[in-house]
N, C-alpha and C positions, 0 to 999 in steps of 0.2 A: 079515612083510607089514605095511605101514603102513596105518593106519585114517584116512580123510579126515574132517575136522571142518569145520563151517560156523560155528564161533564167531567168527572174525574178520569174516566177512561180516555176521553178525548185529550185531556191535558197530558196524561202519561204518554200517549202515542206521539203527541207533538214534541214532548221532551226527547223521546227516542230519536225522532227525525233530526233533531239538532245535535244530540250527543254523539250518535254513531259517526257522522262525518267528522266531527271535531276530534274524536278518538283516533280515527284513521289518519287525519292530518298530523296529529301529535306524534303518532307512531312513525310516520314517514320522516318527520323532522328529527326525531331521536335516532332513526337509522342513518340519516344523512350525517348527523353530527358524529355518530360513532365511526362511520367510514372516514370522515375528515380527520378525526382524532388519530385513528390508526395510521393514516397516510402521513400526517405530520410527525408522528412518533418514528415512523420508518425513515423519513428524511432526516430527522434529528439524529438518529442512530448512525446513519451513513456519514453525516457531517462530523460527528464525534470521532468515528473511525478514521476519517481523513485527517482530522486534527492530531489524532494519536500517531498516525503514520508520519506526519511532519515532525512531531516531537521525537519519535524514535530515530528518524533520519538525522536530526540535529545531534542527538546523543551518540549515534554511531560515528558521526564526524568528529565529535569531541574525543571519543576513545581513540580514533585513528590518529588525531593530532598528538595525543598523549603517547601513543605507541611510537610515533616517529621521534618524539623527544627522547624517549628511552633508548631508541635505536642509535641516536647520535651519541648518547652516553656510552652505549655498548661499543660502538666503533672507536671511540676515543681511548678505550682500554686496550685496543689491539695494535696501536701504532705508537712510535716514538718520534714521529715527524712533527716538530713544533708548528711549522707552517700550516700543515693540514689540520692539526688540532685547533689552531686559531680559526681556520675557516669553518670547521665543524661547530665550534662554539658559537660563532656568529649565526650560522644557519639554525642551530638549536634555539638560540634566543629569538630569532625571527619566528620559528615555529611556535614557541611558547607565547609570543605576543599575539599571533593569529589565534591561538587557542583561547587566550583571554578575551579577545574580541568576539569569538564565537560564543563563549559562555555568557557574554552580556547581550547577545542578540536573541531576540524572541524567535521562536520557531515559526511564527506567522509572517515574519519579515522575509518574504520570498526573494526580494532583490539582494538583500545583504547575505542571505544564506547561499544564493547562487554565486555571489562574489567570493565568499569564503570557500565554497566548493571548488572554484577554479584555482584559488590559492593553494588548496589542498593538493590538487593535481600537480601544480608546480613544485610544491614541497616533495611530493612523491618522486617526481622526475629527478630533482636535484639529489635526493637521498640515494636513488638508484645509481646515479653517476658516481657518488662518493663510494658506494659499496664496491663498484667495479674498480675504482682507483685503489682502495684499500686491499681488495682481494689481489690485485696485481702486485702490490708491495709485499704481501704475504708476510707481514711482521706480527708476531705474537709477543705479548708482554706478560711473562710469567708472574711478575710481581703483582699485577692487578687481576689475576685470574679469579680470585675470590669475589672481587667487586663485580666482575663480569658475570659470574654465576648468579649473583643477587639480581642484577638487572634483567638477566634472562628469565628469572622466575617471575619478576614483575611483568615482563612482556608477555609471558605465557598466560598470566592471570588476565591481562587486558584482552588478549586474543580470545579467551574463553568468554569474556563479557560481550565482546563484539559478535561472536558467533551466536550467543543467546539472543541478542538484540536483532540480529539478522533473521533468525527463525521466527521471532515474534512479529517482525515487520512483514515477513512473507505470509504469515497467518492472517494478519489484518488486511493485506492486499487481496488475499483470496476471498475474504468476507465482502469487501467492496465489489469485487468482480461478480460474486454470486448475487449481490443486491441489484446489480445492473443487468442481470440476465433476463431476457424476455420470457413471456409465458402466453401460451395459446389456450383459450377457453372456448366453450360452446362449440366443440368440434362436431360437425355433421357430415355424414356420407350418404348421398342419395343416388340411386340408380334411376336413370331417366330413359323414357322412350324417345323415338325420333321426334315426336311432337312436343317434347319437353315435359311430359307428365311422368310422375313416378310409376315404376313398374311394380307388378305384383310378384313376378318371377324374375330372378336375376338373369336368367338366360335370355330374356327379352330386352335387356338393356342395350342402349346404343351409346350412352354417355354416362360417365361417373362424375358426380358433382361433389366437391369438397368445400365446405364453408366453415369459417372459424373467426375468432376475434383475437388479435394480439392485444393483451391487456395494457392498461396505462402503467407507465414506469418512468417517473421523473428522474431517476438515477441514470437510466440508460442514455447513451449518447445519441443525439439526433442524426439522421442521415439516411442514405439509401441502403436498404437491406435486401439480400436475395433470400427468398423463402423457398425451401425445398420440401416437397410432399411425397411421401412414399405410401403406396397402397399395396399391401401384401394379401395374396389370395389364400384360400384355406390350406393350400399346400406349402405356404410360407414363401412363395416366389413373388417377386416384385412385378407389378404391372408396369412394363417398361415405358420410359419416356425418352429413351435414347441418349441418356447421359449419366454421369456420376458426379459425386461431390465428396469432399474430404470430411471424415468424421472419426475421431479417436484413432489416428495413425493408420487409417485405411480408407479405401474409396467405396462408397455405397451407391447403388443404383437408385435414381429417383424416378418417380412417375410424372411429376409436374414441377415446374419452378416459376417464380414470379418475382420481379423487383418491385419494391414498395418504398415510398418515402415515409420513414417513421419519425414522428414529431414528439413522441413521449406520451401521446394520448391514445385512447382505444382506437384500434385500426381493424375494421372488418375486411375480410378477404374471401373471395370465392374463385375457385379454379375448376377447370373442366378437363376431363380426359376422354378421348374418343375410344370406344371399345372396338378392338380389331378382330376379336374372336369371341365365341360364345363363352360366357363365364359360368362357373359351377356354383351350386348352392353351398352355403357354409359361412364361416366367420371370415370377415375381411378387416384387417388392421390398418388404421391410418396413423402415420407418424409424421410430425412436422419439425423441421430443423431450421435454425437461424444462427449465424455466427459460430458454426461448429458445435452447437448445442441442440439437443432434442428438447423442444419447448412444450411438447404436448403429444399425447397419443390416445387412441380410443379404438375399441373393437366393435364391429357391427355384424349382425347376423342377417343373412338373406336366404329366402327359400328358393 
């Protein structure tokens, strides 16, 4: 007669006790690694965008130096004054030299780029002064009109290139600004009794509690932020907090506001509003604003 044994079953149960926690730990580690990878990719993209902005800024300066060089040539075709032509030639050579220095400078060299940008402002001012002098002389040279037309065509082409670069630069700047915008998550609206407990009926509430978390954002600048919270009742009216704030070229009424020191890490916040009159049942919408942007909103239903 065979004797039954439970040893295999006991071994299987023991293995499950070891494997299940191990699987949970591995899943948690994989989730953390995925989040870290996404965060690093986001930072990498922002850094690449900022580097591209620096490159475009340098290219735009080069085009402007070239445009000024062409303008000197254009002005020299309009006058017969040898003295002024000599001066214009000297300034043109100086502008060309600065252009060559700029072309040899890396976009990441902030100090040299800043110096050449100041030089560009000086060239612009000198050029403006010569334009006024030549306009006051009002001398046209018909013999060089054809050359003048050619230079104008080149100048128009350069202006088109600069305009295209400016548009691309503005687009990249907007992307960087969007990446730095804050975001509110886990928004909660709770109606409380006088004793601080949640109510079953909205008409019994004495305090409205709004809680949320400002998400982590390493791109956003650190510093003090003013957070505005709007609570709108079922009729669409704002539960008044006695003040307004600017949003999209208009002033909006807020229910509550609070100043917070943002460090780039997750920042939980809770705000309270004292009920001054009986509230009606229905949908209440919570909207949160920071830095002139709505960073989160959510609708809650109360009986």
